C-alpha positions as CSV (number, residue, x, y, z in Angstrom):
1,M,51.5,19.4,-62.0
2,K,48.9,16.7,-62.4
3,L,47.6,13.8,-60.2
4,T,46.0,10.8,-61.9
5,F,44.2,8.1,-59.9
6,V,45.2,4.6,-61.1
7,G,44.2,2.0,-58.4
8,A,42.2,1.5,-55.2
9,D,39.5,3.9,-56.4
10,H,36.2,2.8,-55.1
11,E,38.1,-0.5,-54.3
12,V,40.1,-1.4,-51.2
13,T,43.3,-2.9,-52.8
14,G,45.7,-2.1,-55.5
15,S,46.8,1.4,-54.4
16,A,48.4,3.5,-57.2
17,H,48.5,7.2,-57.7
18,F,50.5,8.9,-60.5
19,I,52.0,12.4,-60.3
20,E,53.5,14.6,-63.1
21,N,55.6,17.6,-62.1
22,A,58.2,19.6,-63.9
23,G,59.0,16.8,-66.4
24,K,59.2,14.1,-63.8
25,Y,56.9,11.2,-63.3
26,M,56.1,9.6,-59.9
27,L,54.0,6.9,-58.3
28,V,52.7,6.8,-54.8
29,D,52.4,3.1,-54.2
30,Y,51.9,0.4,-56.8
31,G,50.0,-2.3,-55.1
32,M,48.5,-5.6,-56.2
33,E,44.7,-6.1,-56.3
34,Q,43.5,-8.8,-53.9
35,G,40.1,-10.5,-53.7
36,L,37.1,-9.4,-55.9
37,D,37.9,-6.8,-58.6
38,T,35.1,-4.3,-59.0
39,Y,36.4,-1.8,-61.5
40,E,38.8,-1.7,-64.3
41,N,41.9,0.2,-63.7
42,V,43.5,2.5,-66.3
43,D,47.1,1.7,-67.4
44,L,49.9,3.9,-66.2
45,P,49.9,7.1,-68.2
46,V,53.5,6.5,-69.2
47,D,55.7,3.5,-69.8
48,A,57.3,2.0,-66.7
49,A,60.8,3.0,-67.9
50,M,59.8,6.6,-67.8
51,I,58.9,6.8,-64.2
52,D,61.5,8.5,-62.1
53,Y,60.3,7.8,-58.5
54,V,58.1,5.8,-56.4
55,F,57.0,7.0,-53.0
56,L,55.9,3.9,-50.9
57,T,53.5,4.3,-47.9
58,H,54.1,0.9,-46.4
59,A,55.0,-2.7,-47.2
60,H,51.6,-4.5,-47.6
61,I,51.3,-6.1,-50.8
62,D,48.2,-4.2,-51.9
63,H,50.4,-1.1,-51.8
64,S,53.8,-2.5,-52.9
65,G,53.1,-5.8,-54.7
66,L,53.5,-4.6,-58.2
67,L,56.8,-3.0,-57.8
68,P,58.6,-6.0,-59.2
69,L,56.4,-5.8,-62.3
70,L,57.3,-2.2,-62.7
71,Y,60.9,-3.3,-62.7
72,A,60.2,-6.0,-65.1
73,R,58.7,-3.4,-67.5
74,G,61.7,-1.1,-67.3
75,F,61.6,1.0,-64.3
76,R,65.1,1.8,-62.8
77,G,64.3,4.8,-60.7
78,Q,64.3,5.3,-57.0
79,I,61.7,3.9,-54.5
80,F,61.6,6.0,-51.4
81,A,60.2,4.4,-48.1
82,T,60.8,4.4,-44.4
83,E,63.7,2.2,-43.2
84,A,61.4,-0.5,-41.7
85,T,59.3,-0.5,-44.9
86,C,62.5,-1.2,-46.9
87,D,63.4,-4.0,-44.4
88,L,59.9,-5.6,-44.9
89,C,59.8,-5.1,-48.6
90,S,63.1,-6.9,-48.9
91,I,61.4,-10.1,-47.8
92,M,57.8,-9.5,-48.8
93,L,58.5,-8.8,-52.5
94,R,60.6,-12.0,-52.8
95,D,57.9,-13.9,-51.0
96,S,55.3,-12.5,-53.5
97,A,57.6,-13.5,-56.4
98,H,57.8,-17.0,-55.0
99,I,54.1,-17.3,-55.0
100,Q,53.8,-16.0,-58.6
101,M,56.4,-18.5,-59.7
102,F,54.8,-21.4,-57.8
103,E,51.4,-20.5,-59.2
104,A,52.7,-20.5,-62.8
105,E,54.5,-23.8,-62.2
106,W,51.3,-25.4,-60.9
107,Q,49.2,-24.0,-63.8
108,N,51.7,-25.5,-66.3
109,R,51.6,-28.9,-64.6
110,K,47.8,-28.7,-64.8
111,A,47.8,-27.7,-68.4
112,K,50.3,-30.4,-69.3
113,R,48.0,-33.0,-67.7
114,S,45.1,-31.8,-69.7
115,K,47.2,-31.6,-72.9
116,N,46.7,-27.9,-73.1
117,V,49.4,-26.2,-75.3
118,D,49.2,-22.9,-73.5
119,T,52.1,-22.1,-71.1
120,Y,52.0,-19.7,-68.2
121,E,54.5,-17.2,-67.1
122,P,54.6,-15.6,-63.6
123,L,53.5,-12.1,-63.3
124,Y,57.1,-11.5,-62.3
125,N,59.9,-13.6,-61.0
126,M,62.7,-13.4,-58.2
127,Q,65.0,-11.5,-60.4
128,D,62.4,-8.7,-60.8
129,A,61.8,-8.6,-57.1
130,D,65.5,-8.4,-56.4
131,G,65.7,-5.6,-59.0
132,A,62.9,-3.7,-57.2
133,I,64.5,-4.2,-53.9
134,K,67.7,-2.7,-55.1
135,C,65.9,0.5,-56.0
136,L,64.7,1.1,-52.4
137,V,65.9,4.2,-50.7
138,P,65.5,4.0,-46.9
139,C,64.3,7.1,-45.2
140,K,63.9,8.3,-41.6
141,Y,60.5,9.4,-40.2
142,N,60.0,13.2,-39.9
143,S,62.9,14.3,-42.1
144,I,62.3,16.5,-45.1
145,I,64.0,14.6,-48.1
146,K,65.0,16.6,-51.2
147,V,64.3,14.3,-54.1
148,N,65.3,17.0,-56.7
149,E,65.1,20.8,-57.3
150,N,61.3,20.6,-57.5
151,I,60.2,17.8,-55.2
152,K,60.5,17.2,-51.4
153,I,58.9,14.5,-49.3
154,R,58.5,13.7,-45.6
155,F,57.3,10.4,-44.0
156,T,55.1,10.5,-40.9
157,D,54.2,7.5,-38.8
158,V,50.4,6.6,-39.1
159,G,50.5,3.5,-36.9
160,H,49.1,1.0,-39.4
161,L,52.1,-1.4,-39.8
162,L,55.7,-1.3,-38.7
163,G,57.2,1.5,-41.0
164,S,53.9,2.7,-42.4
165,A,53.6,6.4,-43.1
166,A,51.7,9.2,-44.6
167,I,53.7,11.0,-47.2
168,E,53.8,14.7,-47.5
169,V,54.9,15.7,-51.0
170,W,56.0,19.2,-51.9
171,L,55.8,20.0,-55.6
172,T,57.1,23.1,-57.5
173,E,56.7,23.9,-61.1
174,G,57.7,27.3,-62.4
175,E,56.2,29.8,-59.9
176,V,53.7,27.5,-58.5
177,S,54.3,25.3,-55.3
178,K,51.7,22.9,-53.8
179,K,51.7,20.3,-51.1
180,I,49.8,17.1,-51.3
181,V,49.5,14.6,-48.5
182,F,48.8,10.8,-49.0
183,S,47.5,9.1,-45.9
184,G,48.5,5.6,-46.8
185,D,46.5,3.3,-44.5
186,V,45.7,5.1,-41.3
187,G,46.3,2.9,-38.3
188,N,43.9,2.1,-35.4
189,I,44.6,3.6,-32.0
190,N,45.8,1.6,-29.0
191,Q,47.2,-1.3,-31.0
192,P,49.8,-3.6,-29.4
193,L,53.5,-2.9,-30.4
194,I,53.3,0.0,-32.7
195,K,52.6,3.7,-32.1
196,D,49.3,5.6,-32.6
197,P,49.0,7.6,-35.9
198,A,50.5,11.1,-36.0
199,T,48.7,13.8,-37.9
200,V,50.0,16.4,-40.4
201,D,49.6,20.1,-39.9
202,E,49.0,21.5,-43.5
203,A,48.2,20.5,-47.0
204,D,46.8,22.0,-50.2
205,Y,45.5,18.6,-51.2
206,V,44.9,15.3,-49.4
207,V,44.3,11.7,-50.6
208,I,42.9,9.7,-47.7
209,E,42.0,6.0,-47.4
210,S,38.5,5.0,-46.4
211,T,38.6,1.2,-45.6
212,Y,36.5,1.5,-42.5
213,G,35.0,4.9,-43.4
214,D,31.5,3.6,-42.8
215,R,31.8,2.0,-39.5
216,L,33.1,2.4,-35.9
217,H,35.2,-0.2,-34.0
218,D,33.7,-1.5,-30.8
219,K,34.1,1.2,-28.3
220,S,34.1,-1.3,-25.3
221,R,37.7,-2.3,-26.4
222,L,37.5,-6.1,-26.2
223,D,39.9,-7.7,-23.8
224,Y,41.8,-9.6,-26.5
225,V,43.9,-11.5,-24.1
226,T,41.1,-12.8,-22.0
227,E,38.9,-13.5,-25.1
228,L,41.7,-15.4,-26.9
229,A,42.5,-17.3,-23.6
230,K,38.9,-18.5,-23.5
231,I,39.0,-19.7,-27.1
232,L,42.2,-21.6,-26.5
233,K,40.9,-23.3,-23.4
234,S,37.6,-24.3,-24.9
235,T,39.3,-25.8,-27.9
236,F,42.2,-27.5,-26.1
237,D,39.7,-29.1,-23.6
238,K,38.1,-30.8,-26.6
239,G,41.5,-32.0,-27.9
240,G,41.5,-29.7,-31.0
241,N,43.8,-27.2,-32.6
242,V,43.4,-23.5,-32.9
243,V,44.4,-22.4,-36.4
244,I,44.9,-18.7,-36.9
245,P,45.1,-17.5,-40.5
246,S,47.2,-14.5,-39.9
247,F,48.9,-11.8,-42.1
248,A,52.6,-12.6,-41.8
249,V,53.6,-9.0,-41.3
250,G,51.8,-7.1,-38.4
251,R,49.0,-9.3,-37.3
252,T,51.2,-12.3,-36.6
253,Q,53.4,-10.2,-34.3
254,E,50.3,-8.7,-32.6
255,M,49.1,-12.3,-31.9
256,L,52.5,-13.3,-30.5
257,Y,52.3,-10.4,-28.1
258,F,49.0,-11.5,-26.7
259,L,50.1,-15.2,-26.6
260,R,53.2,-14.1,-24.6
261,Q,51.0,-12.5,-22.0
262,I,48.6,-15.4,-21.9
263,K,51.4,-17.7,-21.2
264,E,53.1,-15.4,-18.6
265,D,49.8,-15.1,-16.7
266,G,48.9,-18.8,-17.0
267,L,45.4,-17.9,-18.4
268,V,44.7,-21.3,-20.1
269,E,44.1,-23.5,-17.1
270,G,45.2,-27.1,-17.6
271,H,47.2,-26.2,-20.8
272,E,49.7,-23.8,-19.4
273,D,52.5,-25.3,-21.5
274,F,50.6,-25.2,-24.9
275,L,52.7,-25.1,-28.0
276,V,52.5,-22.3,-30.6
277,Y,53.7,-22.9,-34.1
278,M,54.5,-19.9,-36.3
279,D,54.3,-21.7,-39.7
280,S,55.5,-19.1,-42.1
281,P,59.0,-18.4,-43.2
282,L,57.9,-14.8,-44.1
283,A,56.5,-14.3,-40.6
284,V,59.7,-15.5,-39.0
285,E,61.7,-13.1,-41.2
286,A,59.2,-10.3,-40.5
287,T,59.4,-10.9,-36.8
288,G,63.1,-10.4,-37.0
289,V,62.5,-7.0,-38.9
290,F,60.2,-6.0,-35.9
291,N,62.9,-6.8,-33.4
292,K,65.3,-4.6,-35.5
293,N,63.1,-1.6,-35.5
294,I,62.0,-1.7,-31.8
295,Y,63.3,1.7,-30.8
296,D,61.9,3.6,-33.8
297,C,58.6,2.0,-34.0
298,F,57.4,0.4,-30.8
299,D,54.9,2.1,-28.5
300,E,55.4,3.0,-24.8
301,E,53.8,-0.2,-23.4
302,A,55.9,-2.5,-25.6
303,M,59.1,-0.4,-24.7
304,E,58.4,-0.9,-20.9
305,L,58.8,-4.7,-21.6
306,V,61.9,-4.1,-23.7
307,N,63.5,-1.9,-21.0
308,K,62.9,-4.7,-18.5
309,G,64.8,-7.1,-20.7
310,I,61.6,-8.9,-22.1
311,N,61.2,-9.4,-25.8
312,P,57.4,-8.7,-26.2
313,I,57.0,-11.1,-29.1
314,T,58.7,-14.3,-28.1
315,F,58.1,-16.8,-25.4
316,H,58.8,-20.4,-24.2
317,G,56.8,-22.9,-26.3
318,L,57.1,-20.8,-29.6
319,N,58.2,-23.0,-32.4
320,L,59.4,-21.6,-35.8
321,S,58.5,-23.7,-38.7
322,I,60.7,-22.9,-41.7
323,T,61.0,-26.0,-44.0
324,S,58.1,-27.7,-45.6
325,D,58.8,-30.9,-43.7
326,E,58.5,-29.0,-40.5
327,S,55.2,-27.6,-41.7
328,K,53.8,-31.0,-42.6
329,A,54.9,-32.5,-39.3
330,I,52.7,-30.0,-37.4
331,N,49.4,-31.9,-38.4
332,F,50.8,-35.3,-37.4
333,D,51.2,-34.3,-33.8
334,D,48.0,-35.0,-31.9
335,K,48.8,-32.6,-29.1
336,P,46.4,-29.5,-29.0
337,K,48.3,-26.4,-30.3
338,V,48.0,-23.0,-31.8
339,I,48.9,-22.8,-35.5
340,L,49.7,-19.2,-36.8
341,S,50.0,-19.3,-40.6
342,A,49.7,-17.1,-43.5
343,S,48.0,-16.0,-45.7
344,G,45.5,-14.0,-43.6
345,M,42.8,-14.3,-46.2
346,C,43.5,-18.1,-46.9
347,E,44.3,-17.3,-50.5
348,A,47.7,-18.8,-50.7
349,G,50.5,-20.1,-48.4
350,R,50.7,-22.9,-45.8
351,V,47.5,-22.0,-44.0
352,R,45.6,-23.8,-46.7
353,H,47.2,-27.1,-45.7
354,H,46.2,-26.5,-42.1
355,L,42.7,-25.8,-43.2
356,K,42.6,-29.0,-45.1
357,H,43.7,-30.9,-41.9
358,N,41.6,-29.0,-39.4
359,L,38.4,-27.6,-41.0
360,W,36.6,-31.0,-41.0
361,R,37.3,-31.7,-37.3
362,P,34.5,-30.4,-35.0
363,E,36.9,-30.2,-32.0
364,C,39.1,-27.5,-33.8
365,T,38.7,-23.8,-34.1
366,I,39.6,-21.6,-37.0
367,L,40.2,-18.1,-35.6
368,F,40.1,-15.1,-37.9
369,V,41.8,-12.1,-36.7
370,G,41.9,-9.8,-39.7
371,Y,39.9,-8.3,-42.6
372,Q,38.6,-10.9,-45.2
373,A,38.2,-9.2,-48.6
374,V,35.1,-10.2,-50.7
375,G,35.7,-13.1,-52.9
376,T,38.5,-14.6,-50.8
377,L,38.4,-18.1,-49.3
378,G,38.6,-16.6,-45.8
379,R,35.5,-14.4,-46.4
380,N,33.6,-17.5,-47.7
381,I,34.4,-19.5,-44.5
382,V,33.4,-16.5,-42.3
383,E,30.1,-16.1,-44.0
384,G,29.2,-19.6,-43.3
385,A,30.3,-21.9,-46.1
386,K,29.4,-25.5,-45.4
387,E,32.3,-26.9,-47.6
388,V,35.3,-25.5,-49.5
389,R,37.6,-26.7,-52.2
390,L,41.3,-27.1,-51.2
391,F,43.8,-28.6,-53.4
392,G,41.2,-30.1,-55.8
393,E,39.3,-31.8,-52.9
394,T,36.1,-30.8,-51.2
395,V,36.5,-30.2,-47.4
396,E,33.5,-29.9,-45.0
397,V,33.5,-27.1,-42.6
398,R,32.9,-28.7,-39.1
399,A,35.3,-26.7,-37.0
400,S,34.2,-23.8,-35.0
401,I,34.5,-20.7,-37.0
402,V,35.3,-17.6,-34.8
403,Q,36.3,-14.0,-35.5
404,L,38.2,-11.8,-32.9
405,K,36.0,-8.7,-33.4
406,G,37.5,-5.3,-33.4
407,L,41.1,-6.3,-33.9
408,S,42.1,-4.0,-36.8
409,G,45.0,-2.3,-38.1
410,H,42.9,0.3,-39.8
411,A,41.4,3.4,-38.3
412,D,37.5,3.4,-38.2
413,K,35.4,6.3,-39.3
414,A,36.2,8.2,-36.0
415,G,39.8,7.6,-36.4
416,L,40.0,8.7,-40.0
417,T,37.9,11.8,-39.1
418,A,40.4,12.5,-36.2
419,W,43.3,12.2,-38.6
420,M,41.7,14.7,-41.1
421,R,40.9,17.1,-38.3
422,G,44.6,17.2,-37.5
423,F,45.0,19.7,-40.4
424,K,45.1,23.2,-39.2
425,N,43.9,24.4,-42.6
426,N,41.1,23.2,-44.9
427,P,42.8,21.7,-47.9
428,D,41.6,22.8,-51.3
429,K,40.4,19.3,-52.1
430,V,40.2,16.0,-50.2
431,F,40.2,12.8,-52.4
432,I,38.7,9.7,-50.9
433,V,40.2,6.4,-52.0
434,H,40.9,2.8,-50.8
435,G,37.3,1.9,-49.8
436,Q,34.5,-0.1,-51.1
437,D,32.4,1.4,-53.7
438,Q,29.6,3.0,-51.7
439,V,32.0,3.6,-48.7
440,C,34.1,6.0,-50.7
441,D,31.0,8.1,-51.6
442,D,29.5,7.9,-48.1
443,F,32.7,9.0,-46.3
444,A,33.2,11.8,-48.8
445,G,29.6,13.0,-48.1
446,Y,30.2,12.7,-44.4
447,L,33.4,14.8,-44.4
448,R,31.8,17.4,-46.6
449,E,28.5,17.7,-44.6
450,E,29.9,17.5,-41.1
451,Y,33.3,19.3,-41.4
452,A,33.1,21.3,-44.7
453,F,35.8,19.6,-46.4
454,D,35.7,19.8,-50.3
455,T,35.7,16.1,-50.9
456,Y,35.6,14.0,-54.0
457,A,35.8,10.1,-54.5
458,P,37.6,9.6,-57.9
459,Y,37.3,6.6,-60.1
460,S,40.4,5.1,-61.9
461,G,41.5,7.4,-64.7
462,T,40.5,10.7,-63.1
463,S,43.1,13.4,-63.4
464,Y,43.4,16.6,-61.5
465,D,45.5,19.8,-62.1
466,L,47.0,20.7,-58.8
467,A,48.3,24.0,-60.1
468,T,44.9,25.3,-61.1
469,N,42.7,23.4,-58.7
470,E,40.4,21.8,-61.4
471,F,39.8,18.5,-63.1
472,V,41.6,17.6,-66.3
473,N,39.5,14.4,-66.7
474,E,36.6,12.9,-64.7
475,T,35.8,9.3,-65.3
476,A,32.9,6.9,-64.4
477,G,33.9,3.5,-63.0
478,M,33.9,0.7,-65.6
479,R,32.9,-2.5,-63.8
480,V,34.5,-5.7,-64.5
481,A,32.7,-9.1,-64.5
482,P,33.4,-10.9,-61.3
483,K,35.8,-13.6,-62.2
484,K,39.0,-15.1,-60.9
485,K,42.0,-13.4,-62.4
486,R,45.2,-15.3,-63.2
487,A,48.3,-13.8,-61.8
488,I,50.2,-14.5,-65.0
489,S,51.5,-12.6,-68.1
490,S,52.9,-13.6,-71.3
491,V,56.6,-13.7,-72.3
492,F,55.9,-11.7,-75.3
493,E,54.4,-8.8,-73.1
494,R,57.6,-8.9,-71.2
495,L,59.5,-8.5,-74.5
496,L,57.4,-5.5,-75.5
497,A,58.1,-3.9,-72.2
498,A,61.9,-4.4,-72.7
499,G,61.4,-2.7,-76.1
500,Q,59.7,0.3,-74.5
501,R,62.5,0.5,-72.0
502,L,65.0,0.6,-74.9
503,L,63.2,3.6,-76.4
504,T,63.4,5.3,-73.0
505,V,67.1,4.7,-72.7
506,I,67.7,6.0,-76.3
507,Q,65.9,9.2,-75.4
508,H,68.0,9.5,-72.2
509,N,71.1,9.4,-74.4
510,E,70.1,12.4,-76.5
511,G,73.1,14.8,-76.7
512,G,75.6,12.2,-75.9
513,A,79.0,11.9,-77.6
514,N,78.6,10.8,-81.2
515,K,81.2,8.1,-80.8
516,D,79.2,6.6,-77.9
517,L,75.9,7.0,-79.7
518,A,77.2,5.2,-82.9
519,K,78.5,2.3,-80.7
520,F,75.1,2.1,-79.1
521,A,73.3,2.1,-82.4
522,D,75.7,-0.6,-83.7
523,Q,74.8,-2.8,-80.7
524,I,71.1,-2.3,-81.2
525,N,71.4,-3.1,-85.0
526,S,73.4,-6.2,-84.2
527,L,70.8,-7.4,-81.7
528,C,68.0,-6.8,-84.3
529,D,70.0,-8.7,-87.0
530,K,70.2,-11.7,-84.7
531,W,66.5,-11.8,-83.8
532,D,64.8,-10.4,-86.9
533,R,62.5,-13.1,-88.2
């Protein structure tokens, strides 16, 4: 009964936690690292093919984005997630695969032009994404699910994203039973559309995120509708566009909620019929998922509109841009407009084209409405870059750069503390993860000193025995040099992963009928004869 920390330890992205219990191997999240990489992550303790289950807190790529890679390396187990998370993953993982494949194709064209003999393979492909999606097991909120004789789980809404959840995990090994709770990403309160985070009553151990564990959101609760309307009017009066780099899932739908109200109340005087372009196929599909999950996930305010026959995230003047031709046409229309496009940190996707066409125009506004990780293009622009590189060209930053402060899907220090105080007992240990380096330590110290929680901020590779309540291994973080990572892997690594999976499959067939085992052995030998060099 052991917990090993793999990813998002003294870092904000790349969540991954590994559990061993009664001969079974599990992951809680398996996310992709985004932005600047601070510490080296240890490898998974076992081959991917040996992992039996994945418990997924929510669909954001920094929690789910490596599931197709896990499949590519031999995983064929079950991925348990809420129904809405499964719906979102079915589109987000395919979109991520498309990005990986596009980047590899671009790298290969670039290498060919420079006569570089190296070839690049995507981190994973569409087949891997489809394979991971087929492993998804949809689960309802608040229902105890029996995974096997020794493992039970339950998903509780934490209000971070449609379908997001804290996961309660009950483990039994021999005579010992323990309960560990993973917070996932705890949501902010009073967000549009989705519910406020619910708490959990009891736990032996807690693993809690700390993204904003060192700060408080603005208590004045900015009137986002009024503030956004002012930005739109100021920009439209100058004849410019408002480009909003927005996460396709979650933040885009919140912005649609605000824009619908602005249009309904006629708050942009002189531009009441302004056009809005949602230029992201992923965002369009995700909006459909939001509409599908209205009754399970929307909050009371949104449901009041629904009960009046009003869809809270659509309106007259909303244009859905699907094809690349439709996307390109947006910037050849001189009429002032709102352009909602992904990615939210400007690292990939169509928003980069819109930045190229609008960043240099002083009459335009680039409006940031979400977290910008260190090392991303979005962060560089927000911090005052005078020029940026886009598609091999230098583009001057002349547009107005504005941030809509306080709009966050993450709980702040007070919200995280309130969630922790929802436990009626003091857990044996509270592990602080998913925060920047110093923030993890600071939030751990705060919970320990102010509320007497026994806290610890682990680095990747730390292991803890849940049965005996003691460390198996403590690690110090190994820093990596700040460099841009390539989202690629070699074909030979893929072949090695297939070989590891074959060994796992052989072990799973121990005790089978001699006739079947002999046939299996002959098939393997025949394959070896064909490929042995």
